[in-house]
PALUM-145991 format. One record per residue: residue number from 1; residue in one letter; y, x, z of N, C-alpha, C in turn. Coordinates in steps of 0.05 Angstrom, whole numbers, plus 32768, in hexadecimal, padded with zeros to 4 digits. Layout:
// residues N
<marmi><pos>NUM</pos><code>a</code><n_Y>Y</n_Y><n_X>X</n_X><n_Z>Z</n_Z><ca_Y>Y</ca_Y><ca_X>X</ca_X><ca_Z>Z</ca_Z><c_Y>Y</c_Y><c_X>X</c_X><c_Z>Z</c_Z></marmi>
...
This chain:
// residues 64
<marmi><pos>1</pos><code>x</code><n_Y>78D0</n_Y><n_X>83A2</n_X><n_Z>846E</n_Z><ca_Y>78D2</ca_Y><ca_X>838D</ca_X><ca_Z>845A</ca_Z><c_Y>78BC</c_Y><c_X>8379</c_X><c_Z>8460</c_Z></marmi>
<marmi><pos>2</pos><code>x</code><n_Y>78C4</n_Y><n_X>8360</n_X><n_Z>8462</n_Z><ca_Y>78B2</ca_Y><ca_X>834A</ca_X><ca_Z>8468</ca_Z><c_Y>78AD</c_Y><c_X>833B</c_X><c_Z>844E</c_Z></marmi>
<marmi><pos>3</pos><code>x</code><n_Y>7894</n_Y><n_X>8338</n_X><n_Z>8446</n_Z><ca_Y>788D</ca_Y><ca_X>832A</ca_X><ca_Z>842D</ca_Z><c_Y>787B</c_Y><c_X>8313</c_X><c_Z>8434</c_Z></marmi>
<marmi><pos>4</pos><code>x</code><n_Y>7881</n_Y><n_X>82FB</n_X><n_Z>8429</n_Z><ca_Y>786F</ca_Y><ca_X>82E5</ca_X><ca_Z>842D</ca_Z><c_Y>7870</c_Y><c_X>82D4</c_X><c_Z>8413</c_Z></marmi>
<marmi><pos>5</pos><code>x</code><n_Y>785B</n_Y><n_X>82C5</n_X><n_Z>840F</n_Z><ca_Y>785A</ca_Y><ca_X>82B4</ca_X><ca_Z>83F8</ca_Z><c_Y>783E</c_Y><c_X>82A9</c_X><c_Z>83F5</c_Z></marmi>
<marmi><pos>6</pos><code>x</code><n_Y>783A</n_Y><n_X>8299</n_X><n_Z>83E0</n_Z><ca_Y>781F</ca_Y><ca_X>828D</ca_X><ca_Z>83DC</ca_Z><c_Y>780A</c_Y><c_X>82A3</c_X><c_Z>83D7</c_Z></marmi>
<marmi><pos>7</pos><code>x</code><n_Y>77F3</n_Y><n_X>829E</n_X><n_Z>83E2</n_Z><ca_Y>77DD</ca_Y><ca_X>82B2</ca_X><ca_Z>83E1</ca_Z><c_Y>77D6</c_Y><c_X>82B8</c_X><c_Z>83C4</c_Z></marmi>
<marmi><pos>8</pos><code>x</code><n_Y>77D7</n_Y><n_X>82A4</n_X><n_Z>83B2</n_Z><ca_Y>77CF</ca_Y><ca_X>82A9</ca_X><ca_Z>8397</ca_Z><c_Y>77E4</c_Y><c_X>82BB</c_X><c_Z>8388</c_Z></marmi>
<marmi><pos>9</pos><code>x</code><n_Y>77FB</n_Y><n_X>82BE</n_X><n_Z>8393</n_Z><ca_Y>7810</ca_Y><ca_X>82CF</ca_X><ca_Z>8387</ca_Z><c_Y>7810</c_Y><c_X>82EA</c_X><c_Z>8394</c_Z></marmi>
<marmi><pos>10</pos><code>x</code><n_Y>780F</n_Y><n_X>82EB</n_X><n_Z>83AF</n_Z><ca_Y>7810</ca_Y><ca_X>8304</ca_X><ca_Z>83BD</ca_Z><c_Y>77F4</c_Y><c_X>830E</c_X><c_Z>83C3</c_Z></marmi>
<marmi><pos>11</pos><code>x</code><n_Y>77E8</n_Y><n_X>8318</n_X><n_Z>83AF</n_Z><ca_Y>77CC</ca_Y><ca_X>8323</ca_X><ca_Z>83B3</ca_Z><c_Y>77CD</c_Y><c_X>833C</c_X><c_Z>83C3</c_Z></marmi>
<marmi><pos>12</pos><code>x</code><n_Y>77B7</n_Y><n_X>8344</n_X><n_Z>83CE</n_Z><ca_Y>77B6</ca_Y><ca_X>835D</ca_X><ca_Z>83DD</ca_Z><c_Y>77BF</c_Y><c_X>8375</c_X><c_Z>83CC</c_Z></marmi>
<marmi><pos>13</pos><code>x</code><n_Y>77B8</n_Y><n_X>8375</n_X><n_Z>83B3</n_Z><ca_Y>77C1</ca_Y><ca_X>838A</ca_X><ca_Z>83A1</ca_Z><c_Y>77DF</c_Y><c_X>838B</c_X><c_Z>839E</c_Z></marmi>
<marmi><pos>14</pos><code>x</code><n_Y>77EC</n_Y><n_X>8374</n_X><n_Z>839A</n_Z><ca_Y>7809</ca_Y><ca_X>8373</ca_X><ca_Z>8397</ca_Z><c_Y>7816</c_Y><c_X>837B</c_X><c_Z>83B2</c_Z></marmi>
<marmi><pos>15</pos><code>x</code><n_Y>780C</n_Y><n_X>8372</n_X><n_Z>83C8</n_Z><ca_Y>7817</ca_Y><ca_X>837A</ca_X><ca_Z>83E2</ca_Z><c_Y>7816</c_Y><c_X>8398</c_X><c_Z>83E6</c_Z></marmi>
<marmi><pos>16</pos><code>x</code><n_Y>7800</n_Y><n_X>83A4</n_X><n_Z>83DE</n_Z><ca_Y>77FD</ca_Y><ca_X>83C1</ca_X><ca_Z>83E0</ca_Z><c_Y>7812</c_Y><c_X>83D0</c_X><c_Z>83CF</c_Z></marmi>
<marmi><pos>17</pos><code>x</code><n_Y>7816</n_Y><n_X>83C6</n_X><n_Z>83B7</n_Z><ca_Y>7829</ca_Y><ca_X>83D2</ca_X><ca_Z>83A5</ca_Z><c_Y>7846</c_Y><c_X>83CF</c_X><c_Z>83B0</c_Z></marmi>
<marmi><pos>18</pos><code>x</code><n_Y>784C</n_Y><n_X>83B8</n_X><n_Z>83BC</n_Z><ca_Y>7866</ca_Y><ca_X>83B4</ca_X><ca_Z>83C8</ca_Z><c_Y>786A</c_Y><c_X>83C8</c_X><c_Z>83DF</c_Z></marmi>
<marmi><pos>19</pos><code>x</code><n_Y>7855</n_Y><n_X>83CC</n_X><n_Z>83EF</n_Z><ca_Y>7857</ca_Y><ca_X>83DF</ca_X><ca_Z>8405</ca_Z><c_Y>785C</c_Y><c_X>83FC</c_X><c_Z>83FB</c_Z></marmi>
<marmi><pos>20</pos><code>x</code><n_Y>784E</n_Y><n_X>8403</n_X><n_Z>83E5</n_Z><ca_Y>7850</ca_Y><ca_X>841E</ca_X><ca_Z>83D9</ca_Z><c_Y>786D</c_Y><c_X>8423</c_X><c_Z>83CF</c_Z></marmi>
<marmi><pos>21</pos><code>x</code><n_Y>787A</n_Y><n_X>840E</n_X><n_Z>83C6</n_Z><ca_Y>7895</ca_Y><ca_X>8411</ca_X><ca_Z>83BA</ca_Z><c_Y>78AB</c_Y><c_X>8406</c_X><c_Z>83CB</c_Z></marmi>
<marmi><pos>22</pos><code>x</code><n_Y>78A5</n_Y><n_X>8402</n_X><n_Z>83E4</n_Z><ca_Y>78B8</ca_Y><ca_X>83F6</ca_X><ca_Z>83F7</ca_Z><c_Y>78D3</c_Y><c_X>8404</c_X><c_Z>83F7</c_Z></marmi>
<marmi><pos>23</pos><code>x</code><n_Y>78D3</n_Y><n_X>841E</n_X><n_Z>83F9</n_Z><ca_Y>78EC</ca_Y><ca_X>842D</ca_X><ca_Z>83FB</ca_Z><c_Y>78FD</c_Y><c_X>842A</c_X><c_Z>83E1</c_Z></marmi>
<marmi><pos>24</pos><code>x</code><n_Y>78F0</n_Y><n_X>842B</n_X><n_Z>83CA</n_Z><ca_Y>78FE</ca_Y><ca_X>8427</ca_X><ca_Z>83B1</ca_Z><c_Y>7909</c_Y><c_X>840B</c_X><c_Z>83AE</c_Z></marmi>
<marmi><pos>25</pos><code>x</code><n_Y>78FA</n_Y><n_X>83F7</n_X><n_Z>83B7</n_Z><ca_Y>7903</ca_Y><ca_X>83DB</ca_X><ca_Z>83B5</ca_Z><c_Y>791B</c_Y><c_X>83D7</c_X><c_Z>83C8</c_Z></marmi>
<marmi><pos>26</pos><code>x</code><n_Y>791A</n_Y><n_X>83E3</n_X><n_Z>83DF</n_Z><ca_Y>7931</ca_Y><ca_X>83E0</ca_X><ca_Z>83F2</ca_Z><c_Y>794A</c_Y><c_X>83EE</c_X><c_Z>83E7</c_Z></marmi>
<marmi><pos>27</pos><code>x</code><n_Y>7946</n_Y><n_X>8405</n_X><n_Z>83DA</n_Z><ca_Y>795D</ca_Y><ca_X>8413</ca_X><ca_Z>83CD</ca_Z><c_Y>7969</c_Y><c_X>8402</c_X><c_Z>83B7</c_Z></marmi>
<marmi><pos>28</pos><code>x</code><n_Y>7958</n_Y><n_X>83F6</n_X><n_Z>83A7</n_Z><ca_Y>7961</ca_Y><ca_X>83E4</ca_X><ca_Z>8391</ca_Z><c_Y>7970</c_Y><c_X>83CC</c_X><c_Z>839D</c_Z></marmi>
<marmi><pos>29</pos><code>x</code><n_Y>7966</n_Y><n_X>83C0</n_X><n_Z>83B2</n_Z><ca_Y>7974</ca_Y><ca_X>83A9</ca_X><ca_Z>83BE</ca_Z><c_Y>798F</c_Y><c_X>83B2</c_X><c_Z>83C8</c_Z></marmi>
<marmi><pos>30</pos><code>x</code><n_Y>7991</n_Y><n_X>83C9</n_X><n_Z>83D5</n_Z><ca_Y>79AA</ca_Y><ca_X>83D2</ca_X><ca_Z>83DF</ca_Z><c_Y>79BE</c_Y><c_X>83D7</c_X><c_Z>83C8</c_Z></marmi>
<marmi><pos>31</pos><code>x</code><n_Y>79B5</n_Y><n_X>83E4</n_X><n_Z>83B3</n_Z><ca_Y>79C6</ca_Y><ca_X>83E9</ca_X><ca_Z>839C</ca_Z><c_Y>79D1</c_Y><c_X>83CF</c_X><c_Z>8390</c_Z></marmi>
<marmi><pos>32</pos><code>x</code><n_Y>79BF</n_Y><n_X>83BC</n_X><n_Z>838C</n_Z><ca_Y>79C7</ca_Y><ca_X>83A3</ca_X><ca_Z>8380</ca_Z><c_Y>79DA</c_Y><c_X>8393</c_X><c_Z>8392</c_Z></marmi>
<marmi><pos>33</pos><code>x</code><n_Y>79D5</n_Y><n_X>8394</n_X><n_Z>83AC</n_Z><ca_Y>79E6</ca_Y><ca_X>8387</ca_X><ca_Z>83C0</ca_Z><c_Y>7A02</c_Y><c_X>8392</c_X><c_Z>83BF</c_Z></marmi>
<marmi><pos>34</pos><code>x</code><n_Y>7A04</n_Y><n_X>83AD</n_X><n_Z>83BE</n_Z><ca_Y>7A1E</ca_Y><ca_X>83BA</ca_X><ca_Z>83BD</ca_Z><c_Y>7A2E</c_Y><c_X>83B3</c_X><c_Z>83A4</c_Z></marmi>
<marmi><pos>35</pos><code>x</code><n_Y>7A20</n_Y><n_X>83B3</n_X><n_Z>838D</n_Z><ca_Y>7A2D</ca_Y><ca_X>83AC</ca_X><ca_Z>8373</ca_Z><c_Y>7A36</c_Y><c_X>838F</c_X><c_Z>8373</c_Z></marmi>
<marmi><pos>36</pos><code>x</code><n_Y>7A24</n_Y><n_X>837E</n_X><n_Z>837E</n_Z><ca_Y>7A2B</ca_Y><ca_X>8361</ca_X><ca_Z>837F</ca_Z><c_Y>7A43</c_Y><c_X>835C</c_X><c_Z>8391</c_Z></marmi>
<marmi><pos>37</pos><code>x</code><n_Y>7A44</n_Y><n_X>836A</n_X><n_Z>83A7</n_Z><ca_Y>7A5B</ca_Y><ca_X>8366</ca_X><ca_Z>83B9</ca_Z><c_Y>7A75</c_Y><c_X>836E</c_X><c_Z>83AC</c_Z></marmi>
<marmi><pos>38</pos><code>x</code><n_Y>7A75</n_Y><n_X>8384</n_X><n_Z>839D</n_Z><ca_Y>7A8D</ca_Y><ca_X>838D</ca_X><ca_Z>838E</ca_Z><c_Y>7A95</c_Y><c_X>8378</c_X><c_Z>8379</c_Z></marmi>
<marmi><pos>39</pos><code>x</code><n_Y>7A81</n_Y><n_X>836E</n_X><n_Z>836B</n_Z><ca_Y>7A86</ca_Y><ca_X>835A</ca_X><ca_Z>8356</ca_Z><c_Y>7A91</c_Y><c_X>8340</c_X><c_Z>8362</c_Z></marmi>
<marmi><pos>40</pos><code>x</code><n_Y>7A87</n_Y><n_X>833A</n_X><n_Z>8379</n_Z><ca_Y>7A8F</ca_Y><ca_X>8321</ca_X><ca_Z>8386</ca_Z><c_Y>7AAC</c_Y><c_X>8323</c_X><c_Z>8390</c_Z></marmi>
<marmi><pos>41</pos><code>x</code><n_Y>7AB2</n_Y><n_X>8339</n_X><n_Z>839F</n_Z><ca_Y>7ACC</ca_Y><ca_X>833B</ca_X><ca_Z>83AB</ca_Z><c_Y>7AE2</c_Y><c_X>8345</c_X><c_Z>8398</c_Z></marmi>
<marmi><pos>42</pos><code>x</code><n_Y>7ADB</n_Y><n_X>8359</n_X><n_Z>8388</n_Z><ca_Y>7AEF</ca_Y><ca_X>8364</ca_X><ca_Z>8375</ca_Z><c_Y>7AF1</c_Y><c_X>8354</c_X><c_Z>835B</c_Z></marmi>
<marmi><pos>43</pos><code>x</code><n_Y>7ADA</n_Y><n_X>8349</n_X><n_Z>8353</n_Z><ca_Y>7AD9</ca_Y><ca_X>833A</ca_X><ca_Z>833A</ca_Z><c_Y>7ADD</c_Y><c_X>831C</c_X><c_Z>833C</c_Z></marmi>
<marmi><pos>44</pos><code>x</code><n_Y>7ADD</n_Y><n_X>8312</n_X><n_Z>8355</n_Z><ca_Y>7AE1</ca_Y><ca_X>82F6</ca_X><ca_Z>8359</ca_Z><c_Y>7AC9</c_Y><c_X>82E4</c_X><c_Z>8351</c_Z></marmi>
<marmi><pos>45</pos><code>x</code><n_Y>7AB1</n_Y><n_X>82F0</n_X><n_Z>834F</n_Z><ca_Y>7A99</ca_Y><ca_X>82E1</ca_X><ca_Z>8348</ca_Z><c_Y>7A8E</c_Y><c_X>82D3</c_X><c_Z>8361</c_Z></marmi>
<marmi><pos>46</pos><code>x</code><n_Y>7A7E</n_Y><n_X>82BE</n_X><n_Z>835D</n_Z><ca_Y>7A70</ca_Y><ca_X>82B2</ca_X><ca_Z>8373</ca_Z><c_Y>7A59</c_Y><c_X>82C6</c_X><c_Z>837A</c_Z></marmi>
<marmi><pos>47</pos><code>x</code><n_Y>7A4E</n_Y><n_X>82C3</n_X><n_Z>8391</n_Z><ca_Y>7A38</ca_Y><ca_X>82D5</ca_X><ca_Z>8399</ca_Z><c_Y>7A21</c_Y><c_X>82D3</c_X><c_Z>8386</c_Z></marmi>
<marmi><pos>48</pos><code>x</code><n_Y>7A1A</n_Y><n_X>82BB</n_X><n_Z>837E</n_Z><ca_Y>7A04</ca_Y><ca_X>82B7</ca_X><ca_Z>836C</ca_Z><c_Y>7A09</c_Y><c_X>82C5</c_X><c_Z>8351</c_Z></marmi>
<marmi><pos>49</pos><code>x</code><n_Y>7A21</n_Y><n_X>82C2</n_X><n_Z>8346</n_Z><ca_Y>7A28</ca_Y><ca_X>82CF</ca_X><ca_Z>832D</ca_Z><c_Y>7A27</c_Y><c_X>82ED</c_X><c_Z>8330</c_Z></marmi>
<marmi><pos>50</pos><code>x</code><n_Y>7A32</n_Y><n_X>82F7</n_X><n_Z>8346</n_Z><ca_Y>7A33</ca_Y><ca_X>8314</ca_X><ca_Z>834B</ca_Z><c_Y>7A16</c_Y><c_X>831F</c_X><c_Z>834E</c_Z></marmi>
<marmi><pos>51</pos><code>x</code><n_Y>7A05</n_Y><n_X>8311</n_X><n_Z>835C</n_Z><ca_Y>79E9</ca_Y><ca_X>831A</ca_X><ca_Z>835E</ca_Z><c_Y>79DC</c_Y><c_X>831C</c_X><c_Z>8343</c_Z></marmi>
<marmi><pos>52</pos><code>x</code><n_Y>79DF</n_Y><n_X>8307</n_X><n_Z>8333</n_Z><ca_Y>79D3</ca_Y><ca_X>8307</ca_X><ca_Z>8318</ca_Z><c_Y>79DE</c_Y><c_X>831D</c_X><c_Z>8307</c_Z></marmi>
<marmi><pos>53</pos><code>x</code><n_Y>79F8</n_Y><n_X>8321</n_X><n_Z>8307</n_Z><ca_Y>7A03</ca_Y><ca_X>8337</ca_X><ca_Z>82F6</ca_Z><c_Y>79FC</c_Y><c_X>8352</c_X><c_Z>8300</c_Z></marmi>
<marmi><pos>54</pos><code>x</code><n_Y>79FB</n_Y><n_X>8356</n_X><n_Z>831A</n_Z><ca_Y>79F3</ca_Y><ca_X>8370</ca_X><ca_Z>8325</ca_Z><c_Y>79D7</c_Y><c_X>8378</c_X><c_Z>831D</c_Z></marmi>
<marmi><pos>55</pos><code>x</code><n_Y>79C4</n_Y><n_X>8364</n_X><n_Z>831E</n_Z><ca_Y>79A9</ca_Y><ca_X>8369</ca_X><ca_Z>8315</ca_Z><c_Y>79A8</c_Y><c_X>836F</c_X><c_Z>82F7</c_Z></marmi>
<marmi><pos>56</pos><code>x</code><n_Y>79B8</n_Y><n_X>8360</n_X><n_Z>82E7</n_Z><ca_Y>79B9</ca_Y><ca_X>8364</ca_X><ca_Z>82CA</ca_Z><c_Y>79C3</c_Y><c_X>8380</c_X><c_Z>82C4</c_Z></marmi>
<marmi><pos>57</pos><code>x</code><n_Y>79D8</n_Y><n_X>8389</n_X><n_Z>82D2</n_Z><ca_Y>79E3</ca_Y><ca_X>83A4</ca_X><ca_Z>82CE</ca_Z><c_Y>79CD</c_Y><c_X>83B9</c_X><c_Z>82D4</c_Z></marmi>
<marmi><pos>58</pos><code>x</code><n_Y>79C0</n_Y><n_X>83B5</n_X><n_Z>82EA</n_Z><ca_Y>79AB</ca_Y><ca_X>83C9</ca_X><ca_Z>82F2</ca_Z><c_Y>7996</c_Y><c_X>83CB</c_X><c_Z>82DC</c_Z></marmi>
<marmi><pos>59</pos><code>x</code><n_Y>798B</n_Y><n_X>83B4</n_X><n_Z>82D3</n_Z><ca_Y>7975</ca_Y><ca_X>83B5</ca_X><ca_Z>82C0</ca_Z><c_Y>797F</c_Y><c_X>83BE</c_X><c_Z>82A4</c_Z></marmi>
<marmi><pos>60</pos><code>x</code><n_Y>7998</n_Y><n_X>83B7</n_X><n_Z>829D</n_Z><ca_Y>79A3</ca_Y><ca_X>83C1</ca_X><ca_Z>8284</ca_Z><c_Y>79A6</c_Y><c_X>83DF</c_X><c_Z>8284</c_Z></marmi>
<marmi><pos>61</pos><code>x</code><n_Y>79B0</n_Y><n_X>83EA</n_X><n_Z>829A</n_Z><ca_Y>79B3</ca_Y><ca_X>8407</ca_X><ca_Z>829C</ca_Z><c_Y>7999</c_Y><c_X>8415</c_X><c_Z>829D</c_Z></marmi>
<marmi><pos>62</pos><code>x</code><n_Y>7985</n_Y><n_X>8409</n_X><n_Z>82A9</n_Z><ca_Y>796B</ca_Y><ca_X>8415</ca_X><ca_Z>82AC</ca_Z><c_Y>795C</c_Y><c_X>8417</c_X><c_Z>8292</c_Z></marmi>
<marmi><pos>63</pos><code>x</code><n_Y>7961</n_Y><n_X>8404</n_X><n_Z>8280</n_Z><ca_Y>7953</ca_Y><ca_X>8404</ca_X><ca_Z>8266</ca_Z><c_Y>7963</c_Y><c_X>8412</c_X><c_Z>8250</c_Z></marmi>
<marmi><pos>64</pos><code>x</code><n_Y>797B</n_Y><n_X>841A</n_X><n_Z>8256</n_Z><ca_Y>798C</ca_Y><ca_X>8427</ca_X><ca_Z>8242</ca_Z><c_Y>7985</c_Y><c_X>8445</c_X><c_Z>823F</c_Z></marmi>
């Protein structure tokens, strides 16, 4: 995973935390990508709409 951004945002502490959780973040991205693809192709949504809804579903289920 390659991470870049403004230094004031990507502090050494944040970069370390991203590295610690790299596997979990990649799993999340894969899950959301798969759900978005289904929503896009089976549901007829645009990719942007599908991405937004897939993330919303993930966070809604996670907090339920």
